[in-house]
ROSE-4610 file (N, C-alpha, C; in Angstrom, 1 decimal, always signed):
// ROSE-4610
residu = [M/M/M/C/C/C/C/C/C/R/R/R/N/N/N/I/I/I/E/E/E/K/K/K/M/M/M/T/T/T/G/G/G/V/V/V/V/V/V/T/T/T/F/F/F/A/A/A/A/A/A/V/V/V/T/T/T/L/L/L/S/S/S/L/L/L/L/L/L/M/M/M/V/V/V/I/I/I/S/S/S/A/A/A/M/M/M/S/S/S/L/L/L/A/A/A/L/L/L/A/A/A/Q/Q/Q/E/E/E/P/P/P/V/V/V/G/G/G/F/F/F/E/E/E/I/I/I/R/R/R/P/P/P/G/G/G/D/D/D/F/F/F/R/R/R/V/V/V/E/E/E/N/N/N/A/A/A/P/P/P/P/P/P/L/L/L/G/G/G/E/E/E/P/P/P/Y/Y/Y/L/L/L/L/L/L/E/E/E/Q/Q/Q/K/K/K/L/L/L/V/V/V/I/I/I/G/G/G/N/N/N/G/G/G/D/D/D/N/N/N/I/I/I/K/K/K/R/R/R/T/T/T/F/F/F/T/T/T/L/L/L/R/R/R/A/A/A/L/L/L/V/V/V/P/P/P/E/E/E/N/N/N/L/L/L/E/E/E/N/N/N/L/L/L/P/P/P/L/L/L/Q/Q/Q/Y/Y/Y/G/G/G/A/A/A/I/I/I/P/P/P/E/E/E/P/P/P/S/S/S/W/W/W/V/V/V/I/I/I/P/P/P/M/M/M/A/A/A/P/P/P/G/G/G/G/G/G/G/G/G/Q/Q/Q/V/V/V/I/I/I/E/E/E/V/V/V/D/D/D/E/E/E/N/N/N/L/L/L/P/P/P/G/G/G/K/K/K/N/N/N/P/P/P/F/F/F/G/G/G/E/E/E/V/V/V/D/D/D/I/I/I/Y/Y/Y/L/L/L/N/N/N/I/I/I/P/P/P/R/R/R/Q/Q/Q/E/E/E/N/N/N/L/L/L/T/T/T/N/N/N/Q/Q/Q/K/K/K/W/W/W/E/E/E/A/A/A/W/W/W/I/I/I/L/L/L/V/V/V/K/K/K/R/R/R/Q/Q/Q/A/A/A/E/E/E/I/I/I/G/G/G/E/E/E/I/I/I/L/L/L/E/E/E/P/P/P/E/E/E/L/L/L/I/I/I/C/C/C/K/K/K/M/M/M/W/W/W/I/I/I/D/D/D/T/T/T/S/S/S/A/A/A/E/E/E/L/L/L/P/P/P/P/P/P/P/P/P/P/P/P/S/S/S/S/S/S/P/P/P/S/S/S/K/K/K/L/L/L/S/S/S/V/V/V/A/A/A/V/V/V/I/I/I/V/V/V/A/A/A/L/L/L/G/G/G/V/V/V/G/G/G/I/I/I/S/S/S/A/A/A/V/V/V/A/A/A/L/L/L/A/A/A/L/L/L/A/A/A/V/V/V/W/W/W/I/I/I/R/R/R/Y/Y/Y/R/R/R/G/G/G/K/K/K/A/A/A/R/R/R/G/G/G/R/R/R/A/A/A/R/R/R/G/G/G/R/R/R/V/V/V/I/I/I/S/S/S]
num = [1/1/1/2/2/2/3/3/3/4/4/4/5/5/5/6/6/6/7/7/7/8/8/8/9/9/9/10/10/10/11/11/11/12/12/12/13/13/13/14/14/14/15/15/15/16/16/16/17/17/17/18/18/18/19/19/19/20/20/20/21/21/21/22/22/22/23/23/23/24/24/24/25/25/25/26/26/26/27/27/27/28/28/28/29/29/29/30/30/30/31/31/31/32/32/32/33/33/33/34/34/34/35/35/35/36/36/36/37/37/37/38/38/38/39/39/39/40/40/40/41/41/41/42/42/42/43/43/43/44/44/44/45/45/45/46/46/46/47/47/47/48/48/48/49/49/49/50/50/50/51/51/51/52/52/52/53/53/53/54/54/54/55/55/55/56/56/56/57/57/57/58/58/58/59/59/59/60/60/60/61/61/61/62/62/62/63/63/63/64/64/64/65/65/65/66/66/66/67/67/67/68/68/68/69/69/69/70/70/70/71/71/71/72/72/72/73/73/73/74/74/74/75/75/75/76/76/76/77/77/77/78/78/78/79/79/79/80/80/80/81/81/81/82/82/82/83/83/83/84/84/84/85/85/85/86/86/86/87/87/87/88/88/88/89/89/89/90/90/90/91/91/91/92/92/92/93/93/93/94/94/94/95/95/95/96/96/96/97/97/97/98/98/98/99/99/99/100/100/100/101/101/101/102/102/102/103/103/103/104/104/104/105/105/105/106/106/106/107/107/107/108/108/108/109/109/109/110/110/110/111/111/111/112/112/112/113/113/113/114/114/114/115/115/115/116/116/116/117/117/117/118/118/118/119/119/119/120/120/120/121/121/121/122/122/122/123/123/123/124/124/124/125/125/125/126/126/126/127/127/127/128/128/128/129/129/129/130/130/130/131/131/131/132/132/132/133/133/133/134/134/134/135/135/135/136/136/136/137/137/137/138/138/138/139/139/139/140/140/140/141/141/141/142/142/142/143/143/143/144/144/144/145/145/145/146/146/146/147/147/147/148/148/148/149/149/149/150/150/150/151/151/151/152/152/152/153/153/153/154/154/154/155/155/155/156/156/156/157/157/157/158/158/158/159/159/159/160/160/160/161/161/161/162/162/162/163/163/163/164/164/164/165/165/165/166/166/166/167/167/167/168/168/168/169/169/169/170/170/170/171/171/171/172/172/172/173/173/173/174/174/174/175/175/175/176/176/176/177/177/177/178/178/178/179/179/179/180/180/180/181/181/181/182/182/182/183/183/183/184/184/184/185/185/185/186/186/186/187/187/187/188/188/188/189/189/189/190/190/190/191/191/191/192/192/192/193/193/193/194/194/194/195/195/195/196/196/196/197/197/197/198/198/198/199/199/199/200/200/200/201/201/201/202/202/202/203/203/203/204/204/204/205/205/205/206/206/206/207/207/207/208/208/208/209/209/209/210/210/210/211/211/211/212/212/212/213/213/213/214/214/214/215/215/215/216/216/216/217/217/217/218/218/218/219/219/219/220/220/220/221/221/221/222/222/222/223/223/223/224/224/224/225/225/225/226/226/226/227/227/227]
x = [+94.3/+95.6/+96.8/+96.7/+97.7/+97.8/+96.8/+96.9/+97.6/+97.2/+97.9/+99.5/+99.9/+101.3/+102.0/+101.2/+101.8/+102.0/+101.0/+101.0/+102.2/+102.4/+103.4/+104.9/+104.9/+106.2/+106.4/+105.3/+105.5/+106.0/+105.4/+105.8/+107.2/+107.7/+109.1/+110.0/+109.5/+110.5/+110.7/+109.4/+109.4/+110.2/+110.1/+110.9/+112.4/+112.8/+114.2/+114.7/+113.9/+114.4/+114.6/+113.7/+113.8/+115.0/+115.2/+116.3/+117.6/+117.6/+118.9/+119.2/+118.1/+118.3/+118.8/+118.2/+118.7/+120.1/+120.5/+122.0/+122.9/+122.5/+123.3/+123.5/+122.2/+122.3/+123.3/+123.3/+124.0/+125.5/+125.8/+127.2/+127.7/+126.9/+127.4/+127.6/+126.8/+127.0/+128.3/+128.5/+129.7/+130.9/+130.9/+132.1/+132.3/+131.3/+131.5/+132.1/+131.6/+132.1/+133.7/+134.0/+135.3/+136.3/+135.8/+136.5/+136.6/+135.8/+135.7/+137.1/+137.6/+138.8/+138.9/+140.0/+140.0/+140.4/+140.7/+141.0/+142.5/+143.4/+144.7/+145.5/+146.8/+147.7/+149.0/+149.6/+151.0/+152.0/+153.2/+154.3/+155.6/+156.1/+155.7/+154.7/+154.0/+153.0/+153.7/+154.9/+155.7/+157.2/+158.0/+159.5/+160.2/+161.5/+162.3/+163.6/+163.9/+165.1/+166.1/+167.2/+168.2/+169.3/+169.8/+171.0/+170.7/+169.6/+169.3/+169.9/+170.7/+171.4/+170.5/+170.7/+170.1/+170.9/+170.8/+171.7/+171.6/+170.3/+170.0/+169.7/+169.6/+169.2/+168.6/+167.7/+167.1/+168.0/+167.7/+168.5/+167.6/+167.9/+167.0/+167.3/+166.2/+166.3/+166.3/+167.0/+166.9/+165.6/+164.9/+163.4/+162.5/+161.8/+160.8/+159.5/+158.4/+157.1/+156.3/+155.8/+155.1/+153.7/+153.0/+151.5/+150.9/+150.2/+149.6/+148.1/+147.8/+146.4/+145.7/+144.7/+143.8/+142.7/+142.5/+141.3/+141.8/+140.7/+140.8/+140.8/+141.0/+141.2/+142.4/+142.9/+144.1/+143.5/+144.5/+144.0/+145.1/+144.6/+145.5/+145.5/+146.7/+146.9/+147.7/+147.2/+147.9/+148.8/+149.8/+150.8/+150.9/+151.0/+151.1/+151.8/+152.6/+153.3/+152.5/+152.2/+151.4/+152.1/+151.7/+152.0/+151.1/+151.5/+150.6/+149.4/+148.2/+147.1/+147.0/+147.0/+146.9/+148.3/+148.6/+150.0/+150.0/+148.9/+148.9/+149.5/+149.2/+149.6/+151.0/+151.8/+153.1/+154.0/+155.0/+155.9/+156.7/+157.1/+157.8/+159.2/+159.3/+160.5/+160.3/+159.3/+159.1/+158.1/+158.3/+157.3/+156.9/+156.0/+155.6/+156.6/+156.8/+157.7/+157.3/+158.2/+157.8/+157.2/+157.7/+157.3/+157.1/+155.9/+155.8/+156.5/+156.9/+157.6/+159.0/+159.4/+160.8/+160.8/+159.5/+159.4/+158.7/+159.4/+158.9/+158.7/+157.4/+157.2/+157.2/+158.0/+158.1/+157.8/+156.7/+156.3/+157.2/+157.3/+158.2/+157.9/+158.8/+158.7/+158.5/+158.4/+158.3/+156.8/+156.6/+155.2/+154.7/+153.5/+153.0/+151.7/+151.6/+150.6/+151.2/+150.7/+151.2/+150.0/+150.1/+149.1/+149.7/+148.8/+149.3/+148.4/+148.9/+148.1/+147.2/+146.2/+145.2/+145.8/+145.1/+145.6/+145.1/+145.6/+145.3/+146.5/+146.4/+147.5/+148.2/+149.5/+150.3/+150.5/+149.9/+150.1/+150.9/+151.4/+152.2/+151.4/+150.7/+149.8/+150.5/+151.8/+152.6/+153.3/+153.3/+154.0/+154.9/+156.1/+157.1/+157.3/+157.4/+157.5/+158.8/+159.6/+160.8/+160.4/+161.2/+161.1/+162.4/+162.2/+163.3/+163.2/+164.2/+164.2/+165.0/+164.4/+165.1/+164.9/+165.8/+165.8/+166.8/+166.4/+167.3/+168.6/+169.7/+171.0/+171.1/+170.6/+170.6/+171.0/+171.8/+172.3/+171.1/+170.1/+169.0/+168.2/+168.5/+167.7/+168.5/+169.6/+170.3/+169.8/+170.0/+169.5/+168.0/+167.3/+165.8/+165.1/+163.9/+163.2/+161.8/+161.4/+160.1/+159.3/+158.0/+157.1/+156.5/+156.5/+155.8/+154.8/+153.8/+152.9/+153.1/+152.9/+152.8/+151.3/+150.5/+149.2/+149.1/+148.5/+148.3/+146.8/+146.2/+144.7/+144.4/+143.5/+143.1/+142.0/+142.2/+141.3/+140.1/+138.9/+137.6/+137.5/+136.9/+136.6/+135.1/+134.8/+133.4/+132.4/+131.5/+130.4/+130.8/+132.0/+132.4/+132.3/+132.2/+132.1/+133.3/+133.6/+134.6/+136.0/+136.9/+138.3/+139.1/+139.2/+139.9/+141.4/+141.9/+143.3/+143.9/+145.3/+146.0/+147.2/+147.8/+148.9/+150.0/+151.2/+152.5/+153.2/+153.5/+154.2/+155.6/+156.4/+157.8/+158.5/+159.3/+160.0/+161.4/+161.8/+163.0/+163.9/+165.1/+166.1/+167.2/+167.4/+168.4/+169.7/+170.8/+172.2/+172.6/+173.6/+174.0/+174.8/+175.3/+176.1/+175.7/+175.9/+175.6/+176.8/+176.3/+177.2/+178.2/+179.2/+180.1/+179.4/+179.8/+179.0/+179.3/+178.5/+178.7/+180.0/+180.7/+182.0/+181.9/+182.5/+182.4/+183.8/+183.8/+185.1/+186.0/+187.2/+188.1/+188.5/+189.1/+189.5/+190.5/+191.5/+192.5/+191.9/+190.9/+190.3/+189.6/+188.9/+188.3/+189.2/+190.4/+191.4/+192.0/+192.2/+192.7/+191.7/+190.4/+189.4/+189.4/+189.4/+189.4/+190.6/+191.9/+193.1/+193.0/+192.5/+192.4/+191.5/+190.3/+189.4/+190.0/+190.8/+191.5/+192.5/+193.3/+194.3/+193.7/+192.6/+192.0/+191.5/+190.9/+190.4/+191.5/+192.7/+193.9/+194.4/+194.5/+195.0/+194.1/+192.8/+191.8/+191.9/+192.0/+192.2/+193.5/+194.6/+195.9/+195.8/+195.1/+194.9/+194.1/+193.1/+192.3/+193.1/+193.8/+194.7/+195.7/+196.2/+197.3/+196.7/+195.5/+194.7/+194.5/+194.0/+193.7/+194.9/+196.0/+197.3/+197.7/+197.7/+198.0/+197.2/+196.0/+195.1/+195.5/+195.8/+196.2/+197.5/+198.5/+199.7/+199.6/+198.8/+198.5/+197.9/+197.0/+196.4/+197.5/+198.4/+199.4/+200.4/+200.7/+201.6/+200.9/+199.6/+199.0/+198.9/+198.8/+198.8/+200.1/+201.2/+202.5/+202.7/+202.2/+202.4/+201.7/+200.5/+199.6/+200.2/+200.7/+201.4/+202.6]
y = [+270.4/+271.1/+270.1/+269.0/+268.0/+267.7/+267.6/+267.3/+268.4/+269.6/+270.8/+270.7/+270.4/+270.4/+269.3/+268.1/+267.1/+267.5/+268.2/+268.6/+269.7/+270.5/+271.5/+270.8/+269.9/+269.1/+268.4/+267.7/+267.0/+268.0/+269.2/+270.1/+270.6/+270.9/+271.2/+270.1/+268.8/+267.7/+267.5/+267.7/+267.6/+268.7/+269.9/+271.1/+270.8/+270.3/+270.1/+268.9/+268.0/+266.9/+267.3/+268.1/+268.6/+269.5/+270.3/+271.3/+270.5/+269.5/+268.7/+268.0/+267.4/+266.7/+267.7/+269.0/+269.9/+270.3/+270.5/+270.8/+269.7/+268.4/+267.3/+267.2/+267.5/+267.6/+268.6/+269.8/+270.9/+270.7/+270.0/+269.7/+268.6/+267.7/+266.6/+267.2/+268.2/+268.9/+269.7/+270.4/+271.2/+270.3/+269.2/+268.3/+267.7/+267.4/+266.8/+267.8/+269.1/+270.1/+270.5/+270.4/+270.6/+269.5/+268.3/+267.2/+267.0/+267.8/+267.6/+267.9/+267.1/+267.3/+268.6/+269.3/+270.5/+270.3/+269.0/+268.7/+268.8/+269.3/+269.3/+269.2/+269.1/+269.0/+269.8/+270.1/+270.8/+270.1/+270.0/+269.4/+270.3/+270.6/+270.1/+271.1/+270.5/+271.3/+272.5/+272.3/+273.2/+272.8/+273.8/+273.6/+274.7/+274.5/+275.4/+275.8/+277.1/+277.6/+278.0/+277.4/+277.8/+278.6/+279.5/+280.4/+281.1/+281.7/+282.5/+283.9/+284.3/+285.6/+286.7/+287.9/+289.1/+289.6/+289.1/+289.3/+290.7/+291.1/+292.4/+292.2/+291.0/+290.6/+289.2/+288.9/+287.6/+286.5/+285.4/+284.2/+283.0/+281.9/+280.8/+279.7/+279.2/+278.2/+276.8/+275.9/+274.5/+273.9/+274.3/+273.7/+274.3/+273.2/+273.6/+273.4/+274.0/+273.8/+273.0/+271.8/+271.0/+271.1/+271.3/+271.3/+270.1/+269.3/+268.1/+268.4/+268.2/+268.4/+267.1/+267.0/+265.7/+265.6/+266.7/+266.7/+266.1/+265.8/+265.2/+266.3/+267.5/+268.7/+269.6/+270.3/+271.2/+272.3/+272.6/+273.5/+274.7/+275.9/+277.0/+277.5/+277.7/+278.1/+279.4/+280.2/+281.4/+281.2/+282.0/+281.9/+283.3/+283.3/+284.5/+284.4/+285.2/+285.1/+286.0/+285.6/+286.2/+286.3/+287.3/+287.4/+286.4/+285.6/+284.7/+285.6/+285.0/+285.8/+285.6/+284.3/+284.1/+283.9/+285.1/+285.2/+284.3/+283.9/+283.2/+281.7/+281.3/+279.9/+279.8/+280.8/+280.7/+279.8/+279.1/+278.4/+279.2/+278.7/+279.4/+280.0/+281.4/+282.1/+282.7/+282.3/+282.8/+283.9/+284.9/+285.9/+286.0/+286.8/+287.0/+287.7/+287.3/+288.0/+289.5/+290.4/+291.8/+292.1/+291.6/+292.0/+290.7/+290.4/+289.2/+289.3/+290.4/+290.5/+289.9/+289.7/+289.0/+287.6/+287.0/+285.6/+285.7/+285.1/+285.1/+283.7/+283.3/+282.1/+282.3/+281.6/+281.9/+280.7/+280.9/+279.7/+279.6/+278.5/+278.3/+279.4/+280.0/+281.1/+282.4/+282.5/+283.7/+284.0/+284.8/+285.2/+284.3/+284.5/+283.9/+283.1/+282.6/+281.8/+280.6/+279.5/+278.1/+277.3/+276.7/+275.7/+274.3/+273.4/+272.0/+271.1/+270.2/+269.3/+268.4/+267.8/+267.0/+265.7/+265.1/+263.8/+262.7/+262.5/+261.4/+260.6/+259.4/+258.7/+259.5/+259.5/+260.2/+261.7/+262.2/+263.6/+263.7/+264.8/+265.1/+266.1/+265.5/+266.3/+267.1/+267.3/+268.0/+269.2/+270.3/+271.5/+271.9/+272.4/+272.7/+274.2/+274.7/+276.2/+276.5/+277.5/+277.9/+278.9/+278.9/+279.8/+280.7/+282.0/+282.9/+283.6/+284.0/+285.0/+286.3/+287.4/+288.7/+289.5/+289.2/+289.9/+291.1/+292.4/+293.5/+293.2/+293.7/+293.6/+294.7/+294.3/+295.1/+294.4/+295.0/+294.4/+293.9/+294.7/+294.3/+293.1/+292.6/+291.5/+290.1/+290.2/+288.9/+288.3/+287.1/+286.4/+286.5/+286.4/+286.7/+285.2/+285.1/+283.9/+284.3/+284.0/+284.4/+283.2/+283.4/+282.5/+283.3/+282.6/+283.2/+282.2/+282.6/+281.7/+281.8/+280.7/+280.7/+280.2/+281.0/+280.7/+280.1/+279.0/+278.4/+278.4/+279.0/+279.1/+278.6/+277.6/+277.2/+278.0/+278.5/+279.3/+278.6/+279.2/+278.6/+278.6/+277.5/+277.4/+278.0/+278.0/+278.5/+277.6/+278.2/+277.5/+277.2/+277.4/+277.1/+278.4/+278.2/+279.3/+279.3/+278.2/+278.0/+278.1/+278.7/+278.7/+278.1/+276.9/+276.2/+276.6/+276.8/+277.2/+276.3/+276.3/+275.7/+276.6/+276.4/+277.3/+276.3/+276.7/+276.2/+277.1/+276.6/+277.4/+277.2/+278.4/+278.2/+279.1/+278.4/+279.1/+279.5/+280.7/+281.3/+281.8/+281.1/+281.4/+282.3/+283.6/+284.3/+284.1/+284.4/+284.2/+285.0/+284.7/+285.4/+286.7/+286.7/+287.9/+288.3/+289.5/+289.8/+289.2/+288.7/+288.2/+289.3/+289.0/+290.0/+290.7/+292.0/+292.8/+292.2/+292.4/+292.0/+292.5/+291.8/+292.2/+293.1/+294.3/+295.1/+295.2/+295.4/+295.4/+296.5/+296.3/+297.4/+298.3/+299.5/+300.4/+299.8/+298.9/+298.4/+297.4/+296.6/+295.7/+296.4/+297.5/+298.3/+298.9/+299.3/+299.8/+298.8/+297.7/+296.6/+296.2/+296.2/+295.8/+297.0/+298.1/+299.3/+299.2/+299.0/+299.0/+297.8/+296.6/+295.4/+295.7/+296.4/+296.7/+297.7/+298.8/+299.6/+298.9/+298.0/+297.3/+296.4/+295.7/+294.8/+295.7/+296.8/+297.8/+298.2/+298.6/+299.0/+297.9/+296.7/+295.6/+295.4/+295.4/+295.2/+296.3/+297.5/+298.6/+298.5/+298.1/+297.9/+296.8/+295.6/+294.6/+294.9/+295.8/+296.1/+297.0/+297.9/+298.8/+297.9/+297.0/+296.1/+295.3/+294.8/+294.0/+294.9/+296.0/+297.0/+297.4/+297.5/+297.9/+296.8/+295.6/+294.4/+294.2/+294.6/+294.5/+295.4/+296.6/+297.7/+297.3/+296.7/+296.4/+295.3/+294.3/+293.3/+293.8/+294.7/+295.3/+296.0/+296.8/+297.5/+296.4/+295.4/+294.3/+293.8/+293.5/+292.8/+293.8/+295.1/+296.1/+296.2/+296.1/+296.0/+294.9/+293.6/+292.4/+292.6/+293.1/+293.2/+294.2/+295.3/+296.3/+295.9]
z = [+138.6/+138.8/+138.6/+139.0/+138.8/+137.4/+136.6/+135.2/+134.5/+134.9/+134.1/+134.4/+135.7/+135.9/+135.2/+135.0/+134.2/+132.7/+132.3/+130.9/+130.6/+131.6/+131.5/+131.6/+132.4/+132.5/+131.2/+130.7/+129.4/+128.3/+128.2/+127.2/+127.4/+128.6/+128.9/+128.4/+128.9/+128.6/+127.0/+126.3/+124.8/+124.2/+124.7/+124.1/+124.3/+125.5/+125.7/+124.9/+124.6/+123.9/+122.4/+121.8/+120.5/+120.4/+121.4/+121.3/+121.3/+122.2/+122.3/+121.0/+120.3/+119.0/+118.0/+118.0/+117.0/+117.2/+118.4/+118.8/+118.3/+118.5/+118.1/+116.6/+115.9/+114.4/+113.9/+114.5/+114.2/+114.4/+115.5/+115.9/+114.9/+114.6/+113.6/+112.3/+111.8/+110.6/+110.5/+111.6/+111.7/+111.8/+112.5/+112.5/+111.1/+110.4/+109.1/+108.1/+108.2/+107.4/+107.8/+109.0/+109.5/+109.0/+108.8/+108.4/+107.0/+106.2/+104.7/+104.1/+103.2/+102.6/+101.8/+101.7/+100.8/+99.5/+99.1/+97.7/+97.4/+98.2/+98.0/+99.3/+99.2/+100.3/+100.1/+101.2/+101.1/+102.0/+101.6/+102.2/+102.3/+103.3/+104.8/+105.3/+106.4/+107.1/+107.8/+108.3/+109.0/+108.9/+109.1/+109.0/+109.8/+110.0/+110.7/+109.9/+109.9/+109.2/+110.3/+110.5/+111.4/+110.8/+111.7/+111.3/+110.1/+109.9/+108.8/+108.8/+107.9/+108.0/+107.5/+108.3/+107.7/+106.6/+105.4/+104.4/+103.6/+103.7/+103.0/+101.5/+101.1/+99.7/+99.7/+98.7/+98.7/+98.4/+99.2/+99.0/+99.2/+98.4/+98.3/+99.4/+100.0/+101.0/+100.4/+101.0/+100.6/+100.7/+101.6/+101.8/+100.6/+100.1/+99.1/+99.7/+99.1/+99.5/+98.3/+98.6/+97.6/+97.7/+96.6/+96.6/+95.8/+96.4/+95.7/+95.4/+94.1/+93.7/+93.8/+94.4/+94.6/+93.6/+92.8/+91.9/+90.5/+89.7/+88.3/+87.3/+87.8/+86.9/+87.3/+86.3/+86.7/+87.6/+88.6/+89.6/+89.7/+90.0/+90.2/+91.7/+92.2/+93.6/+93.7/+94.7/+94.9/+96.3/+96.3/+97.5/+98.1/+99.5/+100.1/+101.5/+101.8/+103.2/+104.1/+105.4/+106.3/+107.7/+108.4/+109.9/+110.6/+111.6/+112.3/+113.0/+112.9/+113.4/+115.0/+115.4/+116.9/+117.6/+118.2/+118.8/+120.0/+120.7/+122.0/+121.7/+120.4/+120.1/+119.6/+119.6/+119.1/+120.0/+119.4/+120.2/+121.2/+122.3/+123.3/+122.7/+123.0/+122.6/+121.2/+120.6/+119.2/+119.1/+118.2/+118.0/+116.6/+116.3/+114.9/+114.1/+112.9/+112.0/+111.8/+111.9/+111.9/+110.5/+109.4/+108.1/+107.2/+106.8/+105.9/+104.6/+104.1/+102.8/+103.0/+104.1/+104.3/+103.8/+103.8/+103.3/+101.9/+100.8/+99.5/+99.0/+98.8/+98.1/+96.6/+95.8/+94.4/+93.6/+92.7/+91.8/+90.7/+90.0/+88.8/+87.8/+87.3/+86.3/+87.0/+88.4/+89.0/+89.3/+90.3/+90.8/+91.9/+92.3/+93.4/+93.0/+91.8/+91.2/+90.5/+90.8/+90.2/+89.8/+88.7/+88.2/+88.4/+89.0/+89.2/+88.3/+87.7/+86.9/+87.6/+86.9/+87.5/+88.0/+88.9/+89.6/+88.7/+87.6/+86.6/+86.1/+85.6/+85.1/+84.0/+84.1/+83.1/+83.4/+84.4/+84.9/+86.1/+86.4/+87.7/+88.5/+89.5/+90.3/+91.5/+91.3/+92.3/+91.7/+92.4/+92.0/+93.2/+92.8/+93.7/+93.7/+94.9/+95.1/+95.9/+95.4/+96.0/+97.2/+98.2/+99.2/+99.4/+99.4/+99.5/+100.9/+101.4/+102.6/+102.1/+102.7/+102.3/+103.6/+104.5/+105.8/+105.7/+106.1/+106.0/+106.9/+106.4/+107.0/+108.2/+109.3/+110.5/+111.7/+112.6/+113.7/+114.7/+114.8/+115.7/+115.1/+114.0/+113.5/+113.6/+114.3/+114.6/+115.9/+116.1/+117.3/+117.6/+116.4/+116.5/+116.3/+116.8/+116.6/+116.1/+114.9/+114.3/+113.8/+113.9/+113.0/+111.9/+110.8/+109.7/+108.9/+108.3/+107.6/+106.2/+105.3/+103.9/+103.6/+103.1/+102.8/+101.4/+101.2/+99.9/+99.7/+98.7/+98.4/+97.1/+97.0/+95.7/+95.1/+93.9/+93.2/+92.8/+93.0/+92.6/+91.1/+90.5/+89.1/+88.9/+87.6/+87.4/+88.0/+88.7/+89.4/+90.8/+91.2/+92.6/+93.5/+94.7/+95.6/+96.5/+97.2/+98.2/+97.5/+98.2/+97.9/+99.1/+99.2/+100.4/+100.4/+101.7/+101.8/+103.0/+102.8/+103.9/+104.3/+105.4/+105.8/+106.2/+105.8/+106.1/+107.1/+108.3/+109.2/+109.2/+109.3/+109.2/+110.4/+111.1/+112.2/+111.8/+112.0/+111.6/+112.7/+112.8/+113.9/+113.0/+113.3/+112.6/+113.2/+112.4/+112.8/+114.0/+114.7/+115.9/+115.4/+114.2/+113.8/+112.3/+112.0/+110.6/+109.7/+108.5/+107.6/+107.0/+106.4/+105.8/+104.8/+104.6/+103.6/+102.2/+101.3/+99.9/+99.3/+98.7/+98.2/+97.1/+96.9/+95.8/+95.2/+93.8/+93.2/+93.6/+93.9/+94.3/+93.2/+93.5/+92.5/+91.7/+92.1/+91.4/+90.4/+90.8/+89.9/+88.8/+89.1/+88.0/+87.1/+87.6/+86.7/+85.8/+86.4/+85.5/+84.4/+84.8/+83.7/+82.6/+83.1/+82.1/+81.2/+81.8/+81.0/+80.1/+80.5/+79.7/+78.5/+78.8/+77.7/+76.7/+77.1/+76.2/+75.3/+76.0/+75.3/+74.2/+74.5/+73.5/+72.4/+72.7/+71.7/+70.8/+71.4/+70.6/+69.7/+70.2/+69.4/+68.2/+68.5/+67.4/+66.3/+66.8/+65.8/+65.0/+65.7/+64.9/+63.9/+64.4/+63.4/+62.1/+62.4/+61.2/+60.3/+60.8/+60.0/+59.2/+59.9/+59.2/+58.2/+58.4/+57.3/+56.1/+56.4/+55.4/+54.5/+55.3/+54.6/+53.8/+54.2/+53.4/+52.2/+52.3/+51.2/+50.1/+50.6/+49.6/+48.9/+49.8/+49.2/+48.1/+48.4/+47.4/+46.2/+46.3/+45.1/+44.3/+44.9/+44.1/+43.4/+44.2/+43.6/+42.4/+42.4/+41.3/+40.1/+40.4/+39.4/+38.6/+39.3/+38.7/+37.7/+38.2/+37.4/+36.2/+36.2/+35.0/+34.0/+34.5/+33.7/+33.0]
């Protein structure tokens, strides 16, 4: 009876030791995967925009987003604005941006796709992305504090499966008041422009008639001399 108990205890201890070893191996593998570099970087990782006006039309921010390619081959990256997923981790007084389309990351030449050269001598492994804001011109959008994300994803090449991605967090503080409405040309300005256009056309027509008349007059004068 005693031997059987000892054997059971030994089996339990052995099973526990094996299970613990497996858990440690899995944890180590997960940690290694979590710390594996994604092969590129973005700068800044986060930034703040103060006094952002709800202008009602796109405008360019001074802050740029820089993508650094760490590979020895040219890489393609896609850009996308997102609403933050975990609202519990937002900074105090900040909420998720109501509409991600109010943030527009723009690659050189337009669009949300950018190619960055390989990280080799003689190459520029950095790409610069413009960031626009396009907040509707509404009174209820003043004095707001939002967080928005810009997702940068590296496209997989042939034979690759993973598409690593990084997120740039931006905090937006809108202005206390609406900006002045876009200035539209007054009726007087339009009238002046129209009058100026008509006047230029009349002068051009008169000049053409005068040149034609002078040409005919010279032709008649030459005819008299010859005769």
